[in-house]
PyMOL Python script that loads the backbone (N, CA, C, O; Angstrom):
from pymol import cmd

cmd.read_pdbstr("""\
ATOM      1  N   MET A   1      32.686 -42.223 -10.380  1.00  0.00           N
ATOM      2  CA  MET A   1      31.702 -42.707  -9.431  1.00  0.00           C
ATOM      3  C   MET A   1      31.493 -44.216  -9.604  1.00  0.00           C
ATOM      4  O   MET A   1      31.466 -44.957  -8.621  1.00  0.00           O
ATOM      5  N   TYR A   2      31.349 -44.665 -10.842  1.00  0.00           N
ATOM      6  CA  TYR A   2      31.103 -46.088 -11.066  1.00  0.00           C
ATOM      7  C   TYR A   2      32.327 -46.922 -10.697  1.00  0.00           C
ATOM      8  O   TYR A   2      32.200 -48.041 -10.201  1.00  0.00           O
ATOM      9  N   GLY A   3      33.508 -46.367 -10.943  1.00  0.00           N
ATOM     10  CA  GLY A   3      34.725 -47.061 -10.545  1.00  0.00           C
ATOM     11  C   GLY A   3      34.818 -47.199  -9.034  1.00  0.00           C
ATOM     12  O   GLY A   3      35.265 -48.228  -8.527  1.00  0.00           O
ATOM     13  N   TRP A   4      34.400 -46.176  -8.321  1.00  0.00           N
ATOM     14  CA  TRP A   4      34.412 -46.219  -6.853  1.00  0.00           C
ATOM     15  C   TRP A   4      33.467 -47.306  -6.362  1.00  0.00           C
ATOM     16  O   TRP A   4      33.818 -48.074  -5.466  1.00  0.00           O
ATOM     17  N   ILE A   5      32.266 -47.379  -6.942  1.00  0.00           N
ATOM     18  CA  ILE A   5      31.302 -48.415  -6.548  1.00  0.00           C
ATOM     19  C   ILE A   5      31.862 -49.797  -6.878  1.00  0.00           C
ATOM     20  O   ILE A   5      31.768 -50.716  -6.064  1.00  0.00           O
ATOM     21  N   TRP A   6      32.446 -49.947  -8.071  1.00  0.00           N
ATOM     22  CA  TRP A   6      32.990 -51.242  -8.492  1.00  0.00           C
ATOM     23  C   TRP A   6      34.083 -51.712  -7.541  1.00  0.00           C
ATOM     24  O   TRP A   6      34.136 -52.890  -7.186  1.00  0.00           O
ATOM     25  N   ARG A   7      34.956 -50.795  -7.128  1.00  0.00           N
ATOM     26  CA  ARG A   7      36.036 -51.179  -6.218  1.00  0.00           C
ATOM     27  C   ARG A   7      35.527 -51.526  -4.829  1.00  0.00           C
ATOM     28  O   ARG A   7      36.173 -52.301  -4.125  1.00  0.00           O
ATOM     29  N   ARG A   8      34.398 -50.982  -4.413  1.00  0.00           N
ATOM     30  CA  ARG A   8      33.862 -51.242  -3.075  1.00  0.00           C
ATOM     31  C   ARG A   8      33.044 -52.523  -2.991  1.00  0.00           C
ATOM     32  O   ARG A   8      32.788 -53.014  -1.891  1.00  0.00           O
ATOM     33  N   LEU A   9      32.632 -53.072  -4.119  1.00  0.00           N
ATOM     34  CA  LEU A   9      31.830 -54.294  -4.109  1.00  0.00           C
ATOM     35  C   LEU A   9      32.705 -55.495  -3.777  1.00  0.00           C
ATOM     36  O   LEU A   9      33.859 -55.555  -4.201  1.00  0.00           O
ATOM     37  N   PRO A  10      32.168 -56.451  -3.026  1.00  0.00           N
ATOM     38  CA  PRO A  10      32.955 -57.632  -2.671  1.00  0.00           C
ATOM     39  C   PRO A  10      32.960 -58.664  -3.798  1.00  0.00           C
ATOM     40  O   PRO A  10      32.098 -58.640  -4.676  1.00  0.00           O
ATOM     41  N   GLY A  11      33.935 -59.567  -3.764  1.00  0.00           N
ATOM     42  CA  GLY A  11      33.953 -60.700  -4.678  1.00  0.00           C
ATOM     43  C   GLY A  11      34.786 -60.463  -5.922  1.00  0.00           C
ATOM     44  O   GLY A  11      35.417 -59.421  -6.096  1.00  0.00           O
ATOM     45  N   ASN A  12      34.762 -61.477  -6.786  1.00  0.00           N
ATOM     46  CA  ASN A  12      35.488 -61.375  -8.052  1.00  0.00           C
ATOM     47  C   ASN A  12      34.629 -60.631  -9.078  1.00  0.00           C
ATOM     48  O   ASN A  12      33.576 -60.091  -8.738  1.00  0.00           O
ATOM     49  N   ALA A  13      35.079 -60.606 -10.321  1.00  0.00           N
ATOM     50  CA  ALA A  13      34.394 -59.821 -11.352  1.00  0.00           C
ATOM     51  C   ALA A  13      32.968 -60.311 -11.587  1.00  0.00           C
ATOM     52  O   ALA A  13      32.066 -59.495 -11.782  1.00  0.00           O
ATOM     53  N   TRP A  14      32.743 -61.633 -11.572  1.00  0.00           N
ATOM     54  CA  TRP A  14      31.391 -62.158 -11.817  1.00  0.00           C
ATOM     55  C   TRP A  14      30.438 -61.786 -10.684  1.00  0.00           C
ATOM     56  O   TRP A  14      29.285 -61.436 -10.932  1.00  0.00           O
ATOM     57  N   VAL A  15      30.907 -61.861  -9.470  1.00  0.00           N
ATOM     58  CA  VAL A  15      30.067 -61.500  -8.319  1.00  0.00           C
ATOM     59  C   VAL A  15      29.778 -60.008  -8.342  1.00  0.00           C
ATOM     60  O   VAL A  15      28.655 -59.582  -8.075  1.00  0.00           O
ATOM     61  N   ARG A  16      30.787 -59.223  -8.659  1.00  0.00           N
ATOM     62  CA  ARG A  16      30.585 -57.771  -8.757  1.00  0.00           C
ATOM     63  C   ARG A  16      29.579 -57.427  -9.855  1.00  0.00           C
ATOM     64  O   ARG A  16      28.736 -56.548  -9.679  1.00  0.00           O
ATOM     65  N   ALA A  17      29.675 -58.125 -10.990  1.00  0.00           N
ATOM     66  CA  ALA A  17      28.735 -57.875 -12.085  1.00  0.00           C
ATOM     67  C   ALA A  17      27.309 -58.224 -11.667  1.00  0.00           C
ATOM     68  O   ALA A  17      26.372 -57.495 -11.991  1.00  0.00           O
ATOM     69  N   LEU A  18      27.141 -59.325 -10.957  1.00  0.00           N
ATOM     70  CA  LEU A  18      25.811 -59.714 -10.486  1.00  0.00           C
ATOM     71  C   LEU A  18      25.264 -58.707  -9.485  1.00  0.00           C
ATOM     72  O   LEU A  18      24.100 -58.316  -9.570  1.00  0.00           O
ATOM     73  N   ILE A  19      26.094 -58.286  -8.541  1.00  0.00           N
ATOM     74  CA  ILE A  19      25.657 -57.289  -7.559  1.00  0.00           C
ATOM     75  C   ILE A  19      25.335 -55.968  -8.250  1.00  0.00           C
ATOM     76  O   ILE A  19      24.368 -55.298  -7.888  1.00  0.00           O
ATOM     77  N   SER A  20      26.139 -55.590  -9.244  1.00  0.00           N
ATOM     78  CA  SER A  20      25.878 -54.357  -9.989  1.00  0.00           C
ATOM     79  C   SER A  20      24.539 -54.433 -10.716  1.00  0.00           C
ATOM     80  O   SER A  20      23.778 -53.465 -10.733  1.00  0.00           O
ATOM     81  N   LEU A  21      24.259 -55.581 -11.311  1.00  0.00           N
ATOM     82  CA  LEU A  21      22.974 -55.762 -11.996  1.00  0.00           C
ATOM     83  C   LEU A  21      21.816 -55.648 -11.012  1.00  0.00           C
ATOM     84  O   LEU A  21      20.806 -55.011 -11.309  1.00  0.00           O
ATOM     85  N   LEU A  22      21.960 -56.261  -9.848  1.00  0.00           N
ATOM     86  CA  LEU A  22      20.916 -56.167  -8.831  1.00  0.00           C
ATOM     87  C   LEU A  22      20.728 -54.736  -8.342  1.00  0.00           C
ATOM     88  O   LEU A  22      19.599 -54.314  -8.090  1.00  0.00           O
ATOM     89  N   LEU A  23      21.815 -53.988  -8.204  1.00  0.00           N
ATOM     90  CA  LEU A  23      21.707 -52.589  -7.801  1.00  0.00           C
ATOM     91  C   LEU A  23      20.986 -51.758  -8.857  1.00  0.00           C
ATOM     92  O   LEU A  23      20.154 -50.913  -8.524  1.00  0.00           O
ATOM     93  N   VAL A  24      21.300 -51.994 -10.118  1.00  0.00           N
ATOM     94  CA  VAL A  24      20.626 -51.266 -11.201  1.00  0.00           C
ATOM     95  C   VAL A  24      19.139 -51.596 -11.210  1.00  0.00           C
ATOM     96  O   VAL A  24      18.307 -50.699 -11.350  1.00  0.00           O
ATOM     97  N   LEU A  25      18.797 -52.867 -11.063  1.00  0.00           N
ATOM     98  CA  LEU A  25      17.385 -53.263 -11.036  1.00  0.00           C
ATOM     99  C   LEU A  25      16.657 -52.640  -9.844  1.00  0.00           C
ATOM    100  O   LEU A  25      15.498 -52.242  -9.962  1.00  0.00           O
ATOM    101  N   ALA A  26      17.325 -52.557  -8.711  1.00  0.00           N
ATOM    102  CA  ALA A  26      16.715 -51.933  -7.528  1.00  0.00           C
ATOM    103  C   ALA A  26      16.469 -50.449  -7.765  1.00  0.00           C
ATOM    104  O   ALA A  26      15.428 -49.926  -7.369  1.00  0.00           O
ATOM    105  N   VAL A  27      17.402 -49.773  -8.398  1.00  0.00           N
ATOM    106  CA  VAL A  27      17.221 -48.346  -8.686  1.00  0.00           C
ATOM    107  C   VAL A  27      16.077 -48.142  -9.667  1.00  0.00           C
ATOM    108  O   VAL A  27      15.268 -47.234  -9.482  1.00  0.00           O
ATOM    109  N   VAL A  28      15.993 -48.959 -10.698  1.00  0.00           N
ATOM    110  CA  VAL A  28      14.903 -48.851 -11.677  1.00  0.00           C
ATOM    111  C   VAL A  28      13.564 -49.115 -10.998  1.00  0.00           C
ATOM    112  O   VAL A  28      12.588 -48.416 -11.268  1.00  0.00           O
ATOM    113  N   TYR A  29      13.506 -50.103 -10.130  1.00  0.00           N
ATOM    114  CA  TYR A  29      12.271 -50.413  -9.409  1.00  0.00           C
ATOM    115  C   TYR A  29      11.823 -49.224  -8.550  1.00  0.00           C
ATOM    116  O   TYR A  29      10.651 -48.847  -8.570  1.00  0.00           O
ATOM    117  N   VAL A  30      12.741 -48.650  -7.812  1.00  0.00           N
ATOM    118  CA  VAL A  30      12.402 -47.503  -6.953  1.00  0.00           C
ATOM    119  C   VAL A  30      11.936 -46.325  -7.799  1.00  0.00           C
ATOM    120  O   VAL A  30      10.987 -45.633  -7.431  1.00  0.00           O
ATOM    121  N   LEU A  31      12.594 -46.094  -8.925  1.00  0.00           N
ATOM    122  CA  LEU A  31      12.173 -44.991  -9.792  1.00  0.00           C
ATOM    123  C   LEU A  31      10.754 -45.196 -10.302  1.00  0.00           C
ATOM    124  O   LEU A  31       9.938 -44.276 -10.234  1.00  0.00           O
ATOM    125  N   PHE A  32      10.446 -46.380 -10.811  1.00  0.00           N
ATOM    126  CA  PHE A  32       9.126 -46.615 -11.395  1.00  0.00           C
ATOM    127  C   PHE A  32       8.020 -46.719 -10.347  1.00  0.00           C
ATOM    128  O   PHE A  32       6.878 -46.355 -10.628  1.00  0.00           O
ATOM    129  N   GLN A  33       8.328 -47.201  -9.164  1.00  0.00           N
ATOM    130  CA  GLN A  33       7.302 -47.393  -8.147  1.00  0.00           C
ATOM    131  C   GLN A  33       7.039 -46.142  -7.308  1.00  0.00           C
ATOM    132  O   GLN A  33       5.911 -45.923  -6.865  1.00  0.00           O
ATOM    133  N   TYR A  34       8.055 -45.332  -7.089  1.00  0.00           N
ATOM    134  CA  TYR A  34       7.910 -44.223  -6.152  1.00  0.00           C
ATOM    135  C   TYR A  34       8.203 -42.852  -6.753  1.00  0.00           C
ATOM    136  O   TYR A  34       7.416 -41.924  -6.569  1.00  0.00           O
ATOM    137  N   VAL A  35       9.305 -42.708  -7.459  1.00  0.00           N
ATOM    138  CA  VAL A  35       9.729 -41.389  -7.924  1.00  0.00           C
ATOM    139  C   VAL A  35       8.876 -40.905  -9.091  1.00  0.00           C
ATOM    140  O   VAL A  35       8.371 -39.783  -9.052  1.00  0.00           O
ATOM    141  N   PHE A  36       8.705 -41.719 -10.124  1.00  0.00           N
ATOM    142  CA  PHE A  36       7.950 -41.283 -11.290  1.00  0.00           C
ATOM    143  C   PHE A  36       6.476 -41.010 -10.971  1.00  0.00           C
ATOM    144  O   PHE A  36       5.948 -39.998 -11.432  1.00  0.00           O
ATOM    145  N   PRO A  37       5.789 -41.866 -10.205  1.00  0.00           N
ATOM    146  CA  PRO A  37       4.396 -41.527  -9.858  1.00  0.00           C
ATOM    147  C   PRO A  37       4.300 -40.242  -9.022  1.00  0.00           C
ATOM    148  O   PRO A  37       3.337 -39.489  -9.164  1.00  0.00           O
ATOM    149  N   TRP A  38       5.268 -39.991  -8.169  1.00  0.00           N
ATOM    150  CA  TRP A  38       5.259 -38.753  -7.394  1.00  0.00           C
ATOM    151  C   TRP A  38       5.462 -37.542  -8.296  1.00  0.00           C
ATOM    152  O   TRP A  38       4.827 -36.508  -8.088  1.00  0.00           O
ATOM    153  N   ALA A  39       6.339 -37.653  -9.298  1.00  0.00           N
ATOM    154  CA  ALA A  39       6.678 -36.522 -10.154  1.00  0.00           C
ATOM    155  C   ALA A  39       5.683 -36.306 -11.289  1.00  0.00           C
ATOM    156  O   ALA A  39       5.669 -35.227 -11.882  1.00  0.00           O
ATOM    157  N   GLU A  40       4.863 -37.281 -11.605  1.00  0.00           N
ATOM    158  CA  GLU A  40       3.955 -37.174 -12.752  1.00  0.00           C
ATOM    159  C   GLU A  40       3.030 -35.958 -12.685  1.00  0.00           C
ATOM    160  O   GLU A  40       2.905 -35.260 -13.691  1.00  0.00           O
ATOM    161  N   PRO A  41       2.373 -35.665 -11.556  1.00  0.00           N
ATOM    162  CA  PRO A  41       1.503 -34.488 -11.536  1.00  0.00           C
ATOM    163  C   PRO A  41       2.260 -33.167 -11.692  1.00  0.00           C
ATOM    164  O   PRO A  41       1.655 -32.150 -12.030  1.00  0.00           O
ATOM    165  N   LEU A  42       3.538 -33.170 -11.456  1.00  0.00           N
ATOM    166  CA  LEU A  42       4.330 -31.953 -11.561  1.00  0.00           C
ATOM    167  C   LEU A  42       4.806 -31.679 -12.988  1.00  0.00           C
ATOM    168  O   LEU A  42       5.290 -30.584 -13.276  1.00  0.00           O
ATOM    169  N   LEU A  43       4.675 -32.655 -13.879  1.00  0.00           N
ATOM    170  CA  LEU A  43       5.156 -32.514 -15.248  1.00  0.00           C
ATOM    171  C   LEU A  43       4.030 -32.049 -16.173  1.00  0.00           C
ATOM    172  O   LEU A  43       2.871 -32.399 -15.952  1.00  0.00           O
ATOM    173  N   PRO A  44       4.353 -31.269 -17.202  1.00  0.00           N
ATOM    174  CA  PRO A  44       3.313 -30.673 -18.058  1.00  0.00           C
ATOM    175  C   PRO A  44       2.876 -31.544 -19.232  1.00  0.00           C
ATOM    176  O   PRO A  44       2.431 -30.997 -20.241  1.00  0.00           O
ATOM    177  N   PHE A  45       2.977 -32.863 -19.154  1.00  0.00           N
ATOM    178  CA  PHE A  45       2.670 -33.697 -20.309  1.00  0.00           C
ATOM    179  C   PHE A  45       1.180 -33.740 -20.646  1.00  0.00           C
ATOM    180  O   PHE A  45       0.827 -34.037 -21.788  1.00  0.00           O
ATOM    181  N   ASN A  46       0.305 -33.456 -19.699  1.00  0.00           N
ATOM    182  CA  ASN A  46      -1.134 -33.495 -19.965  1.00  0.00           C
ATOM    183  C   ASN A  46      -1.709 -32.129 -20.310  1.00  0.00           C
ATOM    184  O   ASN A  46      -2.920 -32.003 -20.493  1.00  0.00           O
ATOM    185  N   ASP A  47      -0.883 -31.120 -20.401  1.00  0.00           N
ATOM    186  CA  ASP A  47      -1.341 -29.772 -20.758  1.00  0.00           C
ATOM    187  C   ASP A  47      -1.330 -29.607 -22.273  1.00  0.00           C
ATOM    188  O   ASP A  47      -0.489 -28.893 -22.818  1.00  0.00           O
ATOM    189  N   VAL A  48      -2.258 -30.264 -22.945  1.00  0.00           N
ATOM    190  CA  VAL A  48      -2.310 -30.243 -24.401  1.00  0.00           C
ATOM    191  C   VAL A  48      -3.180 -29.087 -24.857  1.00  0.00           C
ATOM    192  O   VAL A  48      -4.288 -28.895 -24.357  1.00  0.00           O
ATOM    193  N   THR A  49      -2.668 -28.315 -25.815  1.00  0.00           N
ATOM    194  CA  THR A  49      -3.421 -27.174 -26.328  1.00  0.00           C
ATOM    195  C   THR A  49      -3.738 -27.320 -27.808  1.00  0.00           C
ATOM    196  O   THR A  49      -4.192 -26.361 -28.431  1.00  0.00           O
ATOM    197  N   VAL A  50      -3.513 -28.476 -28.376  1.00  0.00           N
ATOM    198  CA  VAL A  50      -3.761 -28.707 -29.794  1.00  0.00           C
ATOM    199  C   VAL A  50      -5.079 -29.449 -29.948  1.00  0.00           C
ATOM    200  O   VAL A  50      -5.317 -30.445 -29.265  1.00  0.00           O
ATOM    201  N   ASP A  51      -5.946 -28.965 -30.851  1.00  0.00           N
ATOM    202  CA  ASP A  51      -7.193 -29.694 -31.104  1.00  0.00           C
ATOM    203  C   ASP A  51      -6.968 -30.676 -32.240  1.00  0.00           C
ATOM    204  O   ASP A  51      -5.831 -30.893 -32.659  1.00  0.00           O
ATOM    205  N   ASN A  52      -8.045 -31.273 -32.744  1.00  0.00           N
ATOM    206  CA  ASN A  52      -7.907 -32.300 -33.772  1.00  0.00           C
ATOM    207  C   ASN A  52      -7.715 -31.712 -35.173  1.00  0.00           C
ATOM    208  O   ASN A  52      -7.618 -32.477 -36.132  1.00  0.00           O
ATOM    209  N   GLY A  53      -7.658 -30.412 -35.327  1.00  0.00           N
ATOM    210  CA  GLY A  53      -7.379 -29.792 -36.621  1.00  0.00           C
ATOM    211  C   GLY A  53      -8.606 -29.536 -37.471  1.00  0.00           C
ATOM    212  O   GLY A  53      -8.488 -28.967 -38.556  1.00  0.00           O
ATOM    213  N   MET A  54      -9.763 -29.932 -37.020  1.00  0.00           N
ATOM    214  CA  MET A  54     -10.983 -29.722 -37.795  1.00  0.00           C
ATOM    215  C   MET A  54     -11.697 -28.486 -37.272  1.00  0.00           C
ATOM    216  O   MET A  54     -11.647 -28.171 -36.083  1.00  0.00           O
ATOM    217  N   ALA A  55     -12.364 -27.795 -38.192  1.00  0.00           N
ATOM    218  CA  ALA A  55     -13.127 -26.612 -37.814  1.00  0.00           C
ATOM    219  C   ALA A  55     -14.366 -27.030 -37.038  1.00  0.00           C
ATOM    220  O   ALA A  55     -14.997 -28.040 -37.351  1.00  0.00           O
ATOM    221  N   VAL A  56     -14.701 -26.255 -36.037  1.00  0.00           N
ATOM    222  CA  VAL A  56     -15.877 -26.565 -35.217  1.00  0.00           C
ATOM    223  C   VAL A  56     -17.045 -25.750 -35.762  1.00  0.00           C
ATOM    224  O   VAL A  56     -16.988 -24.521 -35.804  1.00  0.00           O
ATOM    225  N   ASN A  57     -18.108 -26.445 -36.180  1.00  0.00           N
ATOM    226  CA  ASN A  57     -19.305 -25.766 -36.696  1.00  0.00           C
ATOM    227  C   ASN A  57     -20.320 -25.611 -35.589  1.00  0.00           C
ATOM    228  O   ASN A  57     -20.752 -26.586 -34.973  1.00  0.00           O
ATOM    229  N   GLN A  58     -20.692 -24.364 -35.347  1.00  0.00           N
ATOM    230  CA  GLN A  58     -21.690 -24.124 -34.294  1.00  0.00           C
ATOM    231  C   GLN A  58     -22.916 -23.499 -34.857  1.00  0.00           C
ATOM    232  O   GLN A  58     -23.863 -23.225 -34.120  1.00  0.00           O
TER     233      GLN A  58
END
""", "prot")
cmd.dss("prot")
cmd.show_as("cartoon", "prot")
cmd.util.cbc("prot")
cmd.orient("prot")
């Protein structure tokens, strides 16, 4: 897959490397701005069932 993308990019190796870097940064930006916030409520990271380990005196 990466070879296919590399061959389709225009320019010499330096231009391709720059475009590849920009594509990676764009994907990371989209993930952090849109995908991860959308998926956060669906993930069980806030379902904590462990207390602080101390006995509760009532």
